[in-house]
Wavefront OBJ file of the C-alpha trace (Angstrom):
o trace
v 118.428 90.165 89.339
v 119.914 93.651 89.007
v 120.817 95.916 91.969
v 117.912 98.171 90.987
v 115.423 95.310 91.245
v 116.749 94.304 94.669
v 116.468 97.890 95.884
v 112.998 98.286 94.383
v 111.675 95.183 96.123
v 112.617 96.651 99.502
v 111.467 100.183 98.613
v 108.014 98.999 97.555
v 107.627 97.007 100.772
v 108.412 100.147 102.797
v 106.047 102.214 100.629
v 103.219 99.716 101.098
v 103.585 100.020 104.892
v 103.745 103.811 104.709
v 100.606 104.017 102.559
v 98.716 101.633 104.847
v 99.622 103.588 107.979
v 99.660 107.168 106.708
v 96.790 107.080 104.234
v 94.447 104.103 104.552
v 94.390 104.021 108.349
v 93.549 107.723 108.590
v 90.201 107.142 106.896
v 88.923 105.629 110.134
v 89.136 109.068 111.767
v 86.004 110.340 110.018
v 83.758 107.684 111.548
v 83.799 108.745 115.205
v 82.859 111.949 116.999
v 85.717 114.405 117.122
v 87.738 112.373 114.640
v 89.112 113.695 111.362
v 90.228 112.243 108.080
v 92.693 114.466 106.266
v 94.699 112.818 103.486
v 96.337 113.561 100.134
v 94.034 113.332 97.099
v 97.037 112.849 94.751
v 96.103 115.809 92.568
v 97.623 118.623 94.652
v 94.736 118.757 97.112
v 93.404 117.224 100.328
v 90.474 114.997 101.260
v 88.962 116.201 104.533
v 86.070 114.627 106.468
v 85.033 114.660 110.101
v 82.249 113.028 112.068
v 80.348 111.501 109.142
v 79.684 108.044 107.796
v 81.604 106.481 104.941
v 78.857 106.612 102.319
v 78.698 106.232 98.541
v 80.269 109.627 97.779
v 83.131 109.065 100.206
v 83.700 105.602 98.787
v 83.974 106.948 95.233
v 86.478 109.596 96.315
v 88.432 106.953 98.257
v 88.860 104.646 95.231
v 89.468 107.449 92.724
v 92.332 108.675 94.901
v 93.791 105.147 95.083
v 93.599 104.948 91.283
v 95.591 108.161 90.945
v 98.112 107.055 93.555
v 98.799 103.730 91.843
v 99.183 105.242 88.373
v 101.542 107.908 89.716
v 103.591 105.281 91.532
v 103.892 103.140 88.383
v 105.191 106.121 86.388
v 107.542 107.108 89.215
v 109.114 103.637 89.331
v 109.665 103.465 85.578
v 111.280 106.931 85.645
v 113.585 105.742 88.426
v 114.419 102.610 86.458
v 115.228 104.660 83.353
v 117.570 106.973 85.283
v 119.230 104.476 87.631
v 119.879 101.738 85.068
v 121.103 104.065 82.299
v 124.659 102.714 82.651
v 123.588 99.050 82.441
v 124.204 97.212 79.146
v 121.065 97.186 77.005
v 120.505 93.386 77.266
v 120.554 93.601 81.083
v 118.182 96.567 81.083
v 115.837 94.679 78.783
v 115.801 91.631 81.051
v 115.270 93.772 84.165
v 111.936 95.107 82.865
v 110.358 91.725 83.663
v 111.448 92.149 87.286
v 110.036 95.682 87.455
v 106.757 94.421 86.008
v 106.548 91.619 88.590
v 107.364 93.831 91.601
v 104.871 96.509 90.565
v 102.053 94.011 90.029
v 102.691 92.543 93.480
v 102.696 96.032 94.975
v 99.406 96.986 93.274
v 97.796 93.759 94.492
v 98.861 94.386 98.110
v 97.652 97.984 98.080
v 94.253 97.057 96.657
v 93.795 94.142 99.058
v 94.485 96.411 102.028
v 92.216 99.098 100.562
v 89.401 96.536 100.179
v 89.718 95.627 103.834
v 89.668 99.313 104.845
v 86.647 100.010 102.619
v 84.700 97.119 104.127
v 85.512 98.134 107.693
v 84.484 101.725 107.057
v 81.153 100.745 105.500
v 80.497 98.097 108.145
v 81.007 100.550 111.040
v 82.842 97.927 113.044
v 81.054 94.970 111.448
v 82.839 94.374 108.116
v 81.302 90.915 107.774
v 77.887 92.570 107.302
v 78.802 94.309 104.028
v 79.798 92.982 100.636
v 83.251 93.407 99.130
v 83.713 96.334 96.778
v 84.448 95.307 93.176
v 87.997 96.550 92.675
v 88.623 94.761 89.361
v 88.555 98.051 87.451
v 91.180 99.592 89.730
v 93.393 96.534 89.368
v 92.998 96.449 85.587
v 93.857 100.125 85.105
v 97.058 99.866 87.138
v 98.145 96.621 85.479
v 97.403 98.031 82.015
v 99.669 101.007 82.721
v 102.450 98.706 83.937
v 102.145 96.668 80.723
v 102.004 99.780 78.520
v 105.126 101.372 79.982
v 106.993 98.075 80.063
v 106.251 97.412 76.396
v 107.267 100.938 75.388
v 110.660 100.577 77.089
v 111.151 97.086 75.659
v 110.515 98.372 72.130
v 113.117 101.139 72.540
v 115.748 98.755 73.878
v 115.077 96.118 71.237
v 115.452 98.762 68.512
v 118.746 99.878 70.061
v 120.055 96.307 70.220
v 119.100 95.722 66.597
v 121.098 98.773 65.510
v 124.112 97.558 67.458
v 124.134 94.106 65.818
v 127.218 93.549 63.572
v 126.446 93.098 59.864
v 125.934 89.476 58.963
v 128.315 87.867 56.457
v 126.289 85.759 54.078
v 127.849 82.575 52.709
v 126.707 80.587 49.691
v 125.314 77.279 50.816
v 126.328 74.033 49.099
v 122.727 73.651 47.892
v 122.839 77.061 46.217
v 126.143 76.157 44.517
v 124.598 72.940 43.211
v 121.592 74.836 41.891
v 123.819 77.376 40.152
v 125.855 74.603 38.505
v 122.719 72.750 37.346
v 121.251 75.901 35.802
v 124.463 77.094 34.147
v 126.237 73.935 32.919
v 126.685 75.262 29.372
v 128.094 78.559 30.530
v 130.488 76.823 32.937
v 131.599 74.395 30.139
v 132.321 77.259 27.745
v 134.140 79.141 30.476
v 136.314 76.078 31.120
v 137.199 75.748 27.409
v 138.036 79.434 27.189
v 140.230 79.269 30.285
v 142.070 76.211 28.880
v 142.644 77.935 25.527
v 143.959 81.077 27.164
v 146.344 79.055 29.353
v 147.625 77.098 26.313
v 148.160 80.271 24.286
v 150.028 81.886 27.134
v 152.372 78.887 27.453
v 152.951 78.827 23.670
v 153.831 82.488 23.351
v 155.770 82.700 26.576
v 157.815 79.577 25.698
l 1 2 3 4 5 6 7 8 9 10 11 12 13 14 15 16 17 18 19 20 21 22 23 24 25 26 27 28 29 30 31 32 33 34 35 36 37 38 39 40 41 42 43 44 45 46 47 48 49 50 51 52 53 54 55 56 57 58 59 60 61 62 63 64 65 66 67 68 69 70 71 72 73 74 75 76 77 78 79 80 81 82 83 84 85 86 87 88 89 90 91 92 93 94 95 96 97 98 99 100 101 102 103 104 105 106 107 108 109 110 111 112 113 114 115 116 117 118 119 120 121 122 123 124 125 126 127 128 129 130 131 132 133 134 135 136 137 138 139 140 141 142 143 144 145 146 147 148 149 150 151 152 153 154 155 156 157 158 159 160 161 162 163 164 165 166 167 168 169 170 171 172 173 174 175 176 177 178 179 180 181 182 183 184 185 186 187 188 189 190 191 192 193 194 195 196 197 198 199 200 201 202 203 204 205 206 207 208
């Protein structure tokens, strides 16, 4: 495991806690009198509610914002990886992508599980057991697809680089190929042998 992967594992754990406390928890503010929900919408704006129920519209905005957050976080991590591992040898960078993929998938799963719990509590108004779970499979699939897409793109670049750096291969004739050549060119080889013998004899005669 590379130093970047070790650092990322800890960073994502801290980020999961921050998101749970600073974003998900604040949605409960809208459900009681005098309370306020004011959170980032992850597109340069804010989501602001006060003193109303968590209905269908609020639920859609809630999950759309989580979608944007997760996709942005995936891109952010791959940009960090690209910058912070630039000095690593290409084979090590290539192997580390599997670790990045694994950590990000775990992070996405934890965020969505906590978001599902928050969604159910908000809709249940204190009685989450009375409402059904939201189907978050689409949110999970979109985030995981982006992780796979970016991972594959970086793998392809590194594999192409490694291929260019491979030393040229020296090709040797195999014994089987030599046998085949001899079988197909016996006459030519016989004539060549006679010619070589004649030339050697003539050279000895004239040089003697």
